[in-house]
N, C-alpha and C positions, 0 to 999 in steps of 0.2 A: 504494501500499500505506500503512495506517494503522501506524503506529509506538506503538510504547508512552509512548514522551516527545509525542505528538500528542494524550496521553489525561490525561497527569501531569505534576507537575512537581516536582522531590525539595529544596526546601528550604534553603539553606543553613545549618549546627547546628559546635554545638564540643563536641567527643565529652567533651572535661575542663575543665570551671569552677571557678574558682576565683576566692575572695575580690577578688583585687588586679584582676581582669579588668574591676570597678566604675571603676575607674580612668580606663579608655577607652571611648567614644561608641560607639563601632560595636560592640564589646563589649558595653554595657550593652544594647544596642537587641535585640542577638541573646538574650541573657537574657531579657531580654522577651518578644520575637517567638516564641523556642521553649519558652518556659516551659508546661506540659500542667494543667492541674487536673484531675487523677484525681479519684476517691471517695476516696480515701485522703490525697491531697495538700491535697484541699479540708476534710477530718476535722482536718488537721495544722492547717491553715494557721487555721482558727476557733477551735482553742483559742488559739491564740498571741495571734491579733488580738482573742480575748475578753478575755484578760486586759491586751492593752496598750489597751485601752479603760477599764478600772475604772482607779484613784486609786492601788492599792497595785502596787508593783512584785514582783518574782517571777522563781525560775529555771524554765529549760528545759530539758532534754537532746533531744536530735534524734536517736538512733539509727539507723541504714543500714549495712549492709556496702558495702563498695568498691565506687565505680559508682553506687551508688541514687539519685542526685541531691540528696545534702546541702547541697552547695555553692551550688548552683541554686537549693534553698531559699531558700539564707539570703541568696542574692545576689537574689532576689526579694523578699525581706521588706526587703530595704535600701532597694531602687525605690520600694519603696508608701512608703516612709514618709521618704525624701528627695525623690523627686518624685510628686507627687498623681497626675498626668496619667500614672501607668503603673499606675494603679487600671482604666482604663475596658478596656485588655486582659484582665484578671482579668479584672471583672463581666462581660465579655461569654459566659467561657465558663460561671462561676459566678455568677447573678446573684444568686443567698440570700447571696453575698459583700456587696451594695451596703448592707445596713444596718453594718456595720461600715465601710465607708467613709464614711460619713453622719458616724461616731460618734469613727473616728480621724483624717481629713483635720483637722479643725480643730485638734487637738492638735501640737506641736512640739515632734519630740524631737530631742536628740544621738545621731545613729548614728555608732558606731563599730566599725569591722571588724580582727578580728582573724584573719588567718590563720595558725594553731602552725604549718602546714608549712615555715614562711620560717624557724622558730626552731632555736636547739640546743637536744637537752635539759639543756646544761649552764647554760642561762638561764631562771629565777626569774620564775611565771607573774607576780607582782605585777609586778616590772621592765619585762615587756613590755606588761599592758594600761595603765599609767599612762605609759608612754613613747606609745603610742596615743592615749592619753585627749588629755594635753599637746597633742600634734600638733593633734588635729581642735579644741578647746578655741582654741590660737594662730592658725592658720589662718581660725577666726570673728570672734576681738577683734583681729585684724591686729597682736599681738605675740605675745611672747615667754612664755607661761605655765608660772607653774613654780612646784612644790610646796613643804609644809613639811617637819618635820623629823619627825614622825611620822605614820603611816599616818591617822590619827581626822581629824587637823588637815587636811592634803590631803586628805582627802574631803570636809570641810565647805568647802574654798577650792573642789571641783568645781563642789560642789553649788551655791557661792553665785556664781560665775561664770557658771554655768549660768541661776540666777534672773534678771540682770543682761541674756542675753542674751534672756531670754523662752522657754527651753526648761521643758518641763512634766516631760521626763524624760530618763536616760540607757539609752538600749539598745546591748550589747555583746553584738556577732555574732559568735560564736568559733567556728573550724572546724578540723578534726582535735582534738578536746581529748582523747580518750583513745590517741593515738598519739606525743602529745607526753608525757603521765604515763609513758609503758610507756619512754619513751628517758632517765626520768629514772637519773643516774649511781650514786645511791643513798638510800635507805633516809630521810636528813635533807631530801634536795632533793624527793624525794615528800611527803615528810609538811609540808612547808611549803608546797605547791604546794595540797595539799589545805586545807590552814588557812587561806589565802586564797579559794578557792572558797567554805569557810564563813563569811568574812567579809563576803563580796559578799551570800552568800544572808541574811544578818544583816541589813544595812544597804537590801538591795532594798527590804521594804516601805516604811521611811519615808522612804527617801531620793528619788523612788524612782527604782529602775534596775530596768531587766529583761535578764536574761541567758540567750543563748540558744544554749547550745553543742551542736555535733553531735559525734558518737563513733560509732566502728565495734565501739564494747563498753561495755555498763553501766560506772559510774565507780568501782561497788565491785569490778570482774575487770580493774581495771587494776594492779593492785598491793595489797600488807598493807595495808585498813584496819581500824583499831578499830570493835568494834561502836556504840562511844559517836560517832565520826566518820562513820562509814557512816550512823548513824540521824538525824546533827543535817543531811547531805549530800542525806538521803531527805525530810526533813521541809522543806527549805530553796528544795528542786528539784524540786519536787511535779507538775509538770507533765512528763510520759515520752511521747515521740513517738518514733514507729517511721514510717520509707521503705522501700522494696524491696519490697512485696506486689505493686502495680500491677501489671497485665493488659499484657503486651505491646502488644495490640489496642490497646488507649487509646490508644500513643504514635503506633503507624505512623499511625493513620486523624488523627487530632488534630495530629499533630506531625511525622513525619519523608515522610510523603506528601502533594498537596496533587491535588486534582481539577482539571481544565482548565474555564475556562466551554462549559457543551454535553457535555459527555464522559461523562455520566451515562448518555445513550442507548446510545452506542456499549459505554460497558462491560453493560452489561444484555443487548443481541444477544451479545458477548462468551458472557455467561453461557449465553443460550438456549440458544447454541450447545453450548455444552460439556454440557449439559444433556442434549440431543437423541443426543448418541455414547455421555455415559454416568448415563443415569437414573437409577443409586444414587449418583452423586456427593452426599457427606453433608453438603453445605454448602448454605444456603438462600441464595436471592440478595440478603438485606440484606447478610450480612455480607463476600458477595463483593464487591458496591459497595465496602463499607466497607473492605477490604484490598487491592482488585485495586491493584497486578499482582503483590501479592507471595500465593502461594498461602495457603490457612488450614493446611494440615498446619507450612507452613514454622514460620508463627505458634506452631501449639501444641508444636513441639517446641523452639522455643529458649526458650521458657516453662517448660518440664519441662529446658533446658540450662541457666540463668542460674546457680545457684553455682557453674558449670567458667567461666563467661565474664566475671566481674565484673558479675554481678547486670544493670541494665541496659545499663550504658557499652557493654559489649562488646557487645551485639544493636545499640544503637541504629548503633555503625560497623559493623557487620555489612546493615544494612538501608541504611545511606547510601550507603557504596560499593559496597554490588553493582549497586544501583540508580543512582545517577551515575556509577560508575566513578574509578579513581584511578590514573593514567600510572607514578608512583611505584613503585606495587606490583603492578603490571602485570598490574589491574581491569579491563577491558574496560567500556563504559557498555552498561548496560540497556535506556535506553533508546530505545537505535536499531532494537533488534529489533521482529517483527512485535505488532500489539496483542492478538494472541492468546496469546502465549507469557507465560508466568508464572513467577517465581522460585520456583522449586523447594526441597526438602528439602536437596536433595544438594549445592546450594552451599554449607550450614554445612560440610561435613569441606573441603571445599577455602578456606573463608576461614577456618577454624580451626585449620588443618591442621597449622602451626608450636605454636601451644600445644597441640592433643592428644597430637603428639611428644612435646613437652615434657615434658608429667602422669605422674608416674609410674603412676597409677592409668588413665592412657587409653595410656598407650603400645603396648600389646599391639594396639588397634583400627588403629593404622596399622602395625604391625611383622606383627601376624601377618593381620589378617583382610582388611583392604585389600590 
């Protein structure tokens, strides 16, 4: 009997990615291997890379709901700038990015990753940013780097140190900016952080420095911002990107499931057998082959339920562990089942039962409907 596991394999993934994962070689590899260049990602990445290819720095905001892949995006961008060999994986998926590779690879950027989820709201952005920049410069110089008395003098010292080290620009990759701003204890602290963001935007062009910050909501929605401050932020951070609209089918076929060598013909036979029993089966062969062993109806329903299940993160968890299995959660592997079986939509209810029960708007489906 041919099993599903004889035809497909489920690669390892990490459903929750943070910028600090870049510190470990095995997780850097996973970030690289699991990154999927969807049409949406390609467009957003192209806009950032196009800016980095120029001579003037600027700011960019990357907006997406929880679980939409913002941290993964920033992590991949860091790898491209720090490790030129990372480009091969990206260009293989999207050949059009080769032009950016040729332009950016010769450049040398000082890349600083700042994960604000690890900081308290009582801290100031300026202190956090400078601490991380100093740490990176100290590592590069082999000795402690310290700033000056004023902000202007400190950034001038940073620029001089970068020139001595041969860097052509500074890139700040900032994760969870909006959540950090929302956690500010008072209006004064909030305004100070907004002013610092303005300052970075003003310095960006001539420095040059690039700020790419991820948010769950646009910066003007994080608190009370005066019209003047809003206009300055808008002018100094002109690149606005959005993640989260990518179709689940792209993630499944490019990242979550790999067909084994020679499996296509056997999967094609399964489709033909299915069609012989159900002539009105509303799926063509190409789509069936791409998604096997996940039933296409399962994908359609998951796509519609994205807002309930943390955008892509919960759905990635569902596909991965429903196929591979998870002993701790009592989920048996699907890979040992006969090759003719498919992962049906009913599994969605089982997998997300606790979350459906906990949410007020969906609780009746469990307590009454089911």
